[in-house]
C-alpha positions in Angstrom: -32.9 11.2 21.3 -32.6 13.3 18.4 -29.1 14.0 16.9 -27.7 17.2 15.0 -25.9 15.2 12.3 -22.9 16.2 10.7 -24.1 15.5 7.3 -26.7 16.5 4.9 -29.5 14.2 4.8 -32.8 14.8 2.5 -34.6 11.6 2.7 -34.4 8.5 4.6 -36.7 5.4 2.5 -37.3 1.9 4.8 -38.3 -1.1 3.1 -41.2 -3.4 3.7 -40.0 -5.8 6.3 -37.5 -3.3 8.2 -39.7 -1.1 10.0 -39.1 -2.9 12.9 -35.7 -3.5 12.8 -33.6 -2.5 15.6 -31.4 -0.6 13.0 -34.5 1.3 11.3 -35.8 2.1 15.4 -32.1 3.5 15.9 -31.9 5.8 13.1 -35.7 6.8 13.3 -35.4 8.4 16.7 -32.1 9.7 16.1 -32.4 11.6 12.9 -34.0 15.5 13.0 -37.8 15.7 12.8 -37.8 17.6 9.3 -36.0 14.9 7.6 -38.8 13.3 5.4 -39.5 9.4 6.0 -40.9 7.0 3.5 -41.8 3.4 3.1 -41.2 1.7 0.1 -41.6 -1.8 -1.1 -38.4 -2.2 -2.6 -35.2 -0.2 -1.8 -34.0 -0.8 -4.9 -35.9 2.1 -6.2 -34.8 4.5 -3.8 -31.3 3.7 -4.3 -30.7 4.4 -8.2 -29.8 7.7 -9.4 -32.3 10.3 -8.5 -33.6 11.3 -12.6 -32.7 14.8 -13.3 -30.4 15.5 -10.7 -27.4 17.9 -11.9 -25.5 15.9 -9.5 -26.8 12.1 -9.2 -24.3 10.7 -7.3 -23.7 13.7 -5.4 -27.7 13.5 -4.4 -27.7 10.0 -3.8 -25.3 10.5 -1.1 -28.1 12.8 1.2 -30.7 9.9 0.8 -30.5 7.1 3.4 -32.2 3.6 3.2 -32.9 1.0 5.3 -32.9 -1.9 3.7 -32.4 -5.7 4.0 -29.6 -7.3 2.3 -30.1 -10.8 0.4 -26.5 -11.3 -0.6 -23.6 -12.0 1.7 -21.7 -9.7 3.9 -18.8 -11.2 4.4 -15.8 -11.2 0.7 -12.4 -10.8 -0.1 -11.4 -7.0 -0.7 -12.7 -6.2 -4.4 -9.4 -4.7 -4.7 -7.6 -7.6 -4.4 -6.0 -9.7 -7.6 -3.6 -11.8 -8.9 -1.7 -8.9 -10.2 -1.2 -7.2 -7.0 0.9 -7.9 -4.1 -2.7 -8.3 -1.7 -2.9 -7.6 2.1 -5.5 -10.7 3.2 -8.0 -7.9 4.1 -11.7 -9.3 4.3 -14.7 -7.0 3.7 -18.0 -7.1 5.8 -20.3 -5.2 3.6 -22.8 -3.5 5.9 -23.2 -0.2 4.6 -23.1 1.0 1.1 -21.8 4.7 -0.3 -20.6 7.4 2.2 -22.0 10.6 3.3 -18.2 12.3 2.7 -17.3 13.5 -1.1 -14.0 13.0 -1.6 -13.2 13.9 -5.6 -10.9 11.1 -5.9 -13.4 8.2 -4.7 -13.8 5.1 -6.6 -17.4 4.6 -5.2 -18.2 7.4 -8.0 -17.4 4.3 -10.6 -18.3 1.5 -8.5 -21.8 2.9 -6.6 -23.1 5.2 -9.8 -26.0 3.0 -10.5 -26.8 2.6 -7.3 -25.9 6.0 -5.2 -27.7 6.1 -2.0 -26.4 5.1 0.8 -27.9 2.3 2.0 -27.5 0.6 5.4 -28.4 -3.1 6.3 -31.3 -3.6 8.7 -30.5 -7.6 8.8 -26.6 -6.5 10.0 -26.6 -9.1 12.5 -26.7 -11.8 10.2 -23.0 -11.2 9.3 -22.4 -12.6 12.4 -23.3 -15.9 11.7 -21.1 -15.8 8.5 -18.2 -14.4 10.8 -19.0 -17.7 13.0 -18.6 -20.1 10.1 -15.3 -18.2 9.3 -13.6 -19.1 12.8 -15.2 -22.8 13.2 -13.0 -23.6 9.7 -10.4 -21.0 10.6 -8.0 -24.1 11.5 -5.9 -21.4 14.2 -6.0 -18.7 11.6 -6.3 -14.9 12.4 -8.6 -12.8 10.5 -8.2 -8.9 9.7 -12.2 -7.8 8.9 -12.9 -4.1 8.1 -16.4 -2.5 7.2 -14.5 0.7 5.2 -14.2 -0.5 2.0 -17.7 0.6 0.2 -18.7 2.8 3.2 -16.9 4.9 5.9 -17.2 2.8 9.1 -17.9 5.5 11.2 -19.8 8.0 8.9 -23.4 8.1 10.3 -22.4 5.5 13.7 -24.2 8.6 15.8 -27.4 7.7 14.5 -26.7 3.8 14.0 -24.6 2.6 16.3 -23.6 -0.6 14.4 -20.0 0.2 15.9 -21.5 -0.8 19.4 -22.6 -4.5 17.9 -19.7 -4.9 16.3 -17.4 -4.3 19.2 -19.6 -6.7 21.2 -19.2 -9.2 19.0 -15.5 -9.2 17.5 -14.1 -8.4 21.6 -15.3 -12.4 22.3 -13.5 -13.6 19.4 -9.9 -14.2 19.5 -9.0 -15.1 16.4 -11.0 -12.2 14.7 -9.9 -8.7 14.4 -12.2 -6.1 13.9 -10.9 -2.7 11.4 -13.3 0.6 11.5 -11.5 2.6 8.5 -12.6 6.0 8.7 -12.2 10.2 7.7 -14.4 11.6 10.9 -13.9 12.1 14.3 -16.7 10.2 14.8 -15.6 7.9 18.4 -18.0 8.4 20.9 -19.7 5.5 20.6 -16.2 3.8 20.7 -15.0 5.6 23.6 -18.0 3.7 25.9 -17.1 0.2 24.5 -14.3 -2.3 26.1 -12.8 -3.6 22.6 -10.2 -6.1 24.4 -7.8 -6.0 21.9 -9.5 -7.1 19.2 -10.9 -3.6 17.3 -8.5 -1.8 15.1 -9.4 1.8 14.4 -7.9 3.2 10.9 -7.4 6.8 9.1 -6.8 7.8 6.3 -4.4 10.4 6.2 -3.5 13.4 3.5 -1.8 16.6 3.9 -3.7 19.7 4.6 -3.5 21.2 1.1 -5.1 17.5 -0.4 -7.9 17.7 2.7 -8.9 21.1 1.5 -8.8 20.7 -2.0 -9.9 17.0 -2.1 -11.9 15.6 0.6 -15.2 17.6 0.8 -17.1 16.8 4.3 -14.5 15.0 6.3 -12.6 16.0 9.7 -9.7 17.6 9.0 -6.1 15.9 9.4 -5.3 17.4 13.4 -8.9 15.9 14.4 -8.4 12.4 12.8 -4.9 12.3 14.5 -6.6 14.0 17.5 -9.2 10.7 17.8 -7.0 8.3 16.8 -5.0 9.1 20.1 -8.2 8.9 22.2 -9.0 5.5 21.0 -5.3 4.3 21.7 -6.2 5.8 25.5 -9.5 4.1 25.2 -7.7 0.6 24.5 -7.9 0.2 20.8 -5.2 -0.3 18.4 -4.5 2.1 15.3 -3.3 2.2 11.9 -3.2 4.7 9.3 -3.7 4.8 5.6 -1.6 7.5 2.9 -4.0 6.4 0.2 -4.5 8.1 -2.4 -0.8 9.1 -2.0 -0.7 12.3 -4.7 2.1 13.5 -6.4 2.4 17.6 -6.6 5.0 20.3 -6.4 6.0 20.4 -2.5 4.3 16.8 -2.0 7.1 15.0 0.1 7.5 17.8 2.2 4.0 18.2 3.0 3.5 14.3 3.9 7.1 14.3 5.8 5.2 17.1 7.8 2.3 15.6 8.2 3.8 12.4 9.2 5.7 14.5 11.7 2.7 15.8 13.1 1.3 12.3 13.3 4.1 11.0 15.3 3.8 14.0 18.0 0.6 12.6 18.8 0.7 9.1 18.3 4.2 7.2 19.4 5.1 4.7 16.5 5.4 1.7 18.8 1.7 2.4 19.3 1.1 1.9 15.3 -0.2 -1.1 14.1 0.5 -0.9 10.5 0.3 1.5 7.9 -0.4 1.4 4.2 -0.1 3.3 1.0 -1.2 3.7 -2.0 -0.9 6.0 -5.0 -3.7 7.8 -6.8 -5.5 5.4 -9.2 -8.3 5.9 -11.6 -9.6 3.8 -14.6 -11.1 6.0 -16.9 -14.3 6.0 -15.9 -14.0 7.0 -13.1 -11.1 9.8 -13.7 -14.1 11.0 -16.4 -16.5 10.8 -13.7 -14.5 12.5 -10.7 -13.1 15.7 -13.1 -16.7 16.3 -14.2 -18.2 16.2 -10.5 -15.1 18.3 -9.6 -14.1 20.2 -12.9 -11.6 22.6 -10.2 -9.7 19.9 -8.2 -5.6 20.5 -9.0 -4.8 17.2 -7.7 -7.3 15.1 -10.1 -4.5 16.7 -12.6 -1.4 15.5 -12.0 1.4 13.7 -14.2 -0.6 10.7 -15.2 -0.2 7.2 -17.6 -3.0 4.6 -18.3 -1.3 1.5 -16.8 -1.1 -2.0 -18.2 -4.0 -3.0 -15.7 -6.4 -0.1 -17.2 -5.9 2.2 -14.5 -4.1 6.0 -14.7 -1.5 5.8 -12.1 0.5 8.4 -10.7 4.0 8.2 -13.1 6.0 5.7 -11.9 9.3 7.8 -11.1 7.2 9.8 -8.8 5.2 7.4 -7.3 7.6 5.2 -6.2 10.2 8.5 -4.8 6.9 9.7 -2.6 6.6 5.4 -1.3 10.2 5.3 -0.4 10.2 8.7 1.1 7.3 8.0 3.6 8.7 4.7 3.9 12.0 5.4 5.1 10.3 7.8 7.6 8.5 5.6 9.1 11.8 3.3 9.6 13.4 6.3 11.1 11.0 6.6 13.6 10.9 2.5 14.5 11.5 -0.1 12.4 9.0 -2.4 13.6 6.0 -0.7 12.4 4.4 -3.1 9.7 3.8 -1.5 5.8 2.0 -2.5 2.6 1.3 -1.0 -0.2 -2.5 -1.4 -1.9 -2.7 -2.6 -5.1 0.8 -2.2 -6.4 2.5 -5.1 -8.3 5.1 -7.4 -6.3 8.1 -5.3 -8.2 7.2 -2.2 -7.1 7.2 -3.9 -3.3 10.0 -5.2 -4.0 11.5 -1.6 -5.2 9.8 0.4 -2.0 11.1 -2.3 0.8 13.8 -4.1 -0.9 12.2 -7.5 -0.6 9.5 -9.7 -2.0 6.0 -9.4 -0.3 4.5 -12.1 1.6 1.8 -15.1 0.6 -1.9 -12.6 0.9 -3.0 -14.8 3.9 0.3 -14.4 5.9 0.3 -10.5 5.4 -3.2 -10.6 6.5 -2.6 -12.5 9.9 0.3 -10.7 10.7 -1.7 -7.1 9.8 -4.6 -8.8 12.4 -2.4 -9.5 15.0 -0.1 -6.3 14.9 
């Protein structure tokens, strides 16, 4: 059935050997008839930046490439580091890049050399990797997410990968699937029974950040409404306030956003929250400001930190963290919370305690 896409799609490329895959069949049956489809020998050719395009990265987002992944699907979160208090998140890479276009997105640097939206026809091979992980788990529980290098649900209306994932994870007690998104694309989810093993998380920002910086995403209100809908359908929900952006009236706006959230989603039904300040490497900062020269949220008070990233001036960052943490604590002292890509010292300043080991945090979040 042909579908009306929520995102621009200029072309689809199908790598040799993938044309008969279930994924390619789903996509080609769903996309509008006027989207050209080309079969190619090597997907890398279609994934590279478009020569001569005014915005090669933006143009890449509008090309969908169906390819075979030749490297493992499962890996530790690329944001993890011994420098930071990590959350033990495992990443399942089933796609690469995102049809939405947030001005601050790290993919502008990370995927600069292969910006096409790629989705992997052999995604079901990842289930073997996950079963091997379970076989060696020795009683551990893992939180596994698909939303690191691509939004988990942005093109789910034409790939339906979420259905395969929910079928798999709902039958495995020591795995929790996290679908991370900025969309309200939940139709496939509402048709499935997650059996308590699937968590859907949304990144949330105030309206002023959404309007200036989160292009083609669902509005904050629509994300919150979608969260309530999946919660009622038996899913667990969580929220990421990342990146937190310091600007005049930011604390007021974030508190209003939290009030809006808690009016719709009861605090005792939030599995966890995460927070992370805006951070950019010099290369990402240049790319973001070059692509979005009129976004004032990219021009705050930042300094080059010891890890080589520009970060919001520390007192401003800590103030935002503490303000949000206190608001959630007031609503419910039981919501687990963590900071993304921050050292243990910052965690101690915000929460008054030393963070647990990544494996411990990961298991706690998987079970929350």
